[in-house]
N, C-alpha and C positions, 0 to 999 in steps of 0.2 A: 123277274128275279131267274136263276137261271134251272132249265125248267130239265133237270137231269134225270128223273122218273119214267121218264115216257107220260103218255095221258093216261088219264086215272079213267078207266073202264069201266061198269058195273059186272060183275062177275066174276067169275077165275078159274084156271085151266091148267093142270099139271098144281103147282109150285109155284109160279109166277101170276103174274096180273094179265089174264085176257082175258078180253068179252072181246062186246060185240058194237061198234060206233053204228052213231046214226047215219042219216042220208044225208045229214047236213055237214061230214066229216069232210075234211080235205085228201085230196090224191096226186101227189106227185109222180114224176117222171121216172126219179132217180133212185128209185127203190125202197123210196120209202112209205109206199100203200096202204093204206086201208082197205075193209071191205066191207057194205052191204050186204053179202049173204049169212043169214044166218040156221040153211040149212044140216045136219050134221051128212057128215059126209066119211067114207073107207077111204083114207090116202091111198090105201095100198093097190087101189082101181081106180088110181085119174092117172089120164094118160092126154096126149096130143095131139089132135087133130088137125090136120095141115088143110087152111083156107085156099092161101094161094101161095104164086112167089113170080117173081122176074129179075133179069137179067138186066139191069141195064148197063147202057155201055153207046157210048160215043163216039166209038167205030167201030169195024167187022176185026172179029180177033184177029190174032191174037188174043187176050182178057184174061179176067181174073182179079186177082187182087182186092177186093172188097174189101172193107174193115168195121170200125166200131157203127153202130147203128143208134136212134134215138128216135124216141116216139112222144110228139107235143101231149100237152097236158090232157087236151082235150081228145087225143083221138087219131086229129083230122089227118095230120100229117107223121110223116117219117122221116129225118136224112140221112141219107150213106153215105161213109166217107171211104175212101182209098188210100192202098200202098202197094209196091211190086212193079210200080207199071201202069197203072189207071189213075191218071190223075183228076184232081178233083173231086165235088162233089155230088149227093143228088137232093132232088127235092123230088118227092115219091106219094100223091095221093090217096088215100082209104079209104078214101068212102067208100067203094067198097074193096071191104077187105081181100074178097075172091080174083081182083082182080086190081091189084098197086099200081099203079101210074105216075110214073116217071116226070115230072112238070118242068123240072130245069136239071141238066148238064153246068156246070159251073169249075174250071176247067181250075186249076192250081195254080198259083205262082210261082215262075219260075222253073214250075214242070214239078215243082215238090208236093208230092203225099201228103192227103191233108188225112190222117190217121183215123185223127177225132174227129165227133162231132158231137155236137152238144144244144138244143134251143132253149135260149132264154125267157126267162117267166114271161117277159113281155111279145106278146105275138107280132110276128114279123119280123126277126130277130134266132140268128142259130150266129155259133160258130164254130170257128174249126182250129184247130191243128195245123203249122205249116211245122212238117217235118224233112229234113233234109237230112243230109249225114250229122249236123251236128248244131249249126245256125238257126235261126227260125224260132216263130215265137207264133203267131193266133192273129185269123181276122174276125172281124166279125161281118155277117152277113147282113144285109136289109131283103125282103122278099116280100116286105106289106108296112114293114111299121115305117117306112119316112116314105123314103123316091123311088123305094127298089118295089117288086111285084113277082109270083110265085114263077110266072112268066120272062120276068125279069131280072134276077135278080142286081143287087151292086153289094160290093167290099163296099163299105163307111167307114169300118174300120182297122189299125191293124198298127199289131207290135215284132219290128223285127229282131229286136234287144235279146239275146238269151235263146234257148230249146225246150219247147212245150210236147210231152211227149202224149198229154194226157191235160184235155182242160176241162174244172168243173163251176159251175154260175150255182150261184144262191138261187132257193126255188125260190126266192118270194123281193129279192134286195139286186138292183145293180152291183153285184160285187161278180168278179171270177176270180178263181183259183186257180192256179198256171205249176205243174209241178216241175218241176228245173230234170229229175232224172239225170244227174250229173254225178260226177263224186266228187267235183271239186266247189261245188256250191249250197248253202242250206236249200231245203225239199224242197219249197213254194213258196209264189209271190201271189201276193191282192192286186187283186188292179178294182179299181170304181171305173165303172163302166157303163153311171148315168147318162153320160154323153158320150151313145155309140162310135163316135166319130172320134171323139180323143179318147180313149180309155186309158186310166193313166194309174203310174203303179205310186202302191200306199207302202208295201212291204214286200218284207220276205222273213221266214219265219222257218222252224221245223231245226233240226238238226243236221249234222254234216250230212250228206249221203244221197240217195237211188231215190226218190222218193215217187213212186209210179203211177198212184192214183189218189183220189179223195173223195167222200163221199160228206156232206152234208143231209144233218138230219131238222129239220127247222121245230119240228115240235120236240123236241128238247132243246135244240141250239145249238147242239154241237156237230164237230165236225171231226173225224177218220182220215187220217194222211200212211196209206202202206210205202215200208221203206224196205226196197230188195237190197241193196248195197250199201252199203262206206261206213260213215262211221257207227252209224248203226242199224240193226234189221230187226225189223216188227213192226206195229203200228203204236201213233202214239193219237192221243182223244186231245182238240180244243174245243175247251167254251169259245162258241162264233156269238153269242149275243149280242155282242157289238161286230158284224161280222167284216171288217175292216179292218179288226185287231181283237185277232185269236187271242187267247191265253190256254198253257199247256193246263189239261186237265190232269192227266195222266199218261202213262205208256206202257206198252210190255216189248219186254224186250226178246225176243229169241234167239239170241246168242247162250242165253242159258239151261235153254231148253235140246234134244236131245235132237240132233240135222239128220236131211233125208241120207248123206253119205254113211249113218250109221243106224240107217232104217233099212226094214223092207217091204214091198210094196204091202200097203196096205197099214199098218202101222205107223200112230200118230207122231209124226214129223213136226217141226218145226225151218223155216228156212222162207226167202226169195218170197217175205210176203206184197200181193198182188195188189188185192181189194176188196173192199168190206161192203155190209150194208146193215144200220138197223132195224132189229125189228121191229117195224112201230107197236104191237101192240103186248111185247113182253118186252125185260132189262136186258138184249141179249147184242148182239154183236154179231154178223158171220162172214170171216174172213176167209180169202181163198190166197192159197200159196199157187206161183205157178214157177216148174221147171223146165229146160227148154232139153236137157236128155240125165239119167240114169233116174234113179227114184222121181216117179211122177210127181206133183204135190196133190194135196187133197183142199178140203175145204173145214175150217175147224168153227165150231157155237163158243162162245164167250161168253160169260155170263158177265154181264158189267152192272148187277142189280138185284138178279132173276135170287136169288138167294142169295150164295155168299160172296160175289165179287161188287164190284162198282168200278164207274168211270175212271179209279180214281189208282182200281189193283184187280182188273179186268183176271178173271178164273178162265181156264182153258174146260167147258164140258161134252164137250162130242165132235167126235169127226169123221171123215168120211171120206171118198172118191171117186172116180166114176166106176163109173160099171162093169167094163171090160182092159180097166188101167192094171198096162204092165211097164217094164225095163223101158227105159226106152235109149238106145246103142250108142255110147259116147261118140259125139264128131260125125257122128250119118244122119249129113242134113234129112234125106229122106222123116227118119223119125225125131224129126227138132219140135216140140211139144206133141207132139201125136196125143198121149195117153194123161196131161196133166190140165187140169182144173181150168176157165178164162174167166169173161164177162160172166156176170147173172144181177136176177135181181131175186127180193120177198116177195111172196107172195101168197097173201090173208087169203082166208075161203070158207067161209063158213065157219066149223070150230076144228080148225087142222091152218097150218102153214105150210106150206110149200117150198122150192127155190124150182127158178128157173134157167137152166142154165147150156152156154155157150159153152159144152169142151171138148174143141178141135176134132182131134179124129172119133170120138164118141157121139160129134152131133149134139141137135139142141138136146137135152136130158131136166128130166122133171127129181128134183129130192124131194122127200117128205119131211121134213122139217120139225113135225107136231113135238116129238119126242126129243127134244135140244139137244138129249145125252146121244139118241141113238140117230143122230141123219144116218139117213141111208134112198138110194136112185130108184125110182118106180115105176123110169119108162122116159125112154127115147125117142127121136128119131134122126135116123143118120139123114143131114140135109146133103144129100151128092144127088139130090132128083138132077137131070139133067144131061147130067156131068158129061156124056156122051158128045152134045153137041158142043164141047168147050173146048176151045181149041188155047192151053195157058203161055202165057208167058213165059219166060226162061226161068225166071224166080219164082214165080206161084207154084213152078211147073216143078222146080225145085223141093217141096216140105212134099212132095210123094202124090199119094192121092184121093181127092176129098174122099169121105166129107171134114172138111177144117173149122166148123165152125166158129164165129169169133166172136159174137155176143148173142144175148137174146135179155130185151126190156118188156115187162108187163104195163100195159097201161091200162087203167084200172076203170075208167071211165067208160069204154067199150071193150073191158075184159074181153085186152085182146094182148097174144103174144107176138111181137113183132124180134127177128130173130139175122142176122149177115153170117155166110159163112165167105170165106176166100176165094171163092172156083164158082159156087152155082149161086150167089147171090142173096138178095132178101128174102125169106117167108114170112109169111103170117100164120098163126097158129092160133086154136080154141082151147081151154082147158076141161074137158068134160070127162065125169065117169063112166068107166064101160060099162057097154053094155050089161046088166047080172044075168 
């Protein structure tokens, strides 16, 4: 049966179902995390404490161009992608989070950037998107699954048809979802990756248009696909109880709502749906919008069963923006993306719930979403450390000045935040209450 209401937990919080799972509950690195903490915390006192940083490089400066990062479920490794000139991927050992250590650098095919990177649920495999100007798709890297090792990885599978901007493996099945991100195709493809050396396309789904990103909630057995442009803008929720054959449950159409072009900075508006995550303890979906210019996109909280909403008919109940958000001048390259939201994870923490988000020029931001009707930022870390030692290439320099934080991931196994910055590399943090 489709588990649409999430995990049933003891206790209540606010008006929704939010309790505290046992230590045996599963954790995943895709934003669908659980918490074994039981303490009461003051959300307004939560802060980021930097543990370590690295700026891996295959060659001397000019550098920069770091993109997505992901953390393996056990927290032992992170993988870091690249864009804008520093090609390939890096595997980093997080045994000592204060000293992340690059284990390998694997160059990209034909010098194409590997913007998105994700670990498979099977140890020793990760995926990396191939993003050329248009053609390209993805590769599967064996770094310990069969013939590869962490220090001697091998590309064992690849697909060249189409283009993938982002890739999302199912957290428990050998299935990969890849977004097409083109206006002329349907939103996303599904691949059977049971044999990593021969990934096989099994279907294409979604309305026609630029699907940007996908997240999978394995407990509810649902998938959320965010669409930025094309015939449909907004998000679609799918039943993935059969992971290779998604079926639509419901959708939220942004085009019937106030657009950012009609709004002031900080006012709730809709457009350019970027990506989202389901709250593991409450029937809520957090979905962020990303806009390159004009009024910056914010983060929405949707009721998908918490009170009046459902997966079939989501209801927006909360909205927040980056702490220093301001209008971005149209067409000015150095202001592109600066104050809009970007990639984040949900962090259940005792009786509170947070987001850790990489919000471009605002760096890594912590948001309190304990009350989903009033989400708001509570702390930030500007990821510009060591920027004076970086000589960025022209593409990266055109973004302006650091910080330009790309993604923040949370690993519950080690309670570790791992974030990437386009200029200054990979960071590790811990969440901790400020001293009283």
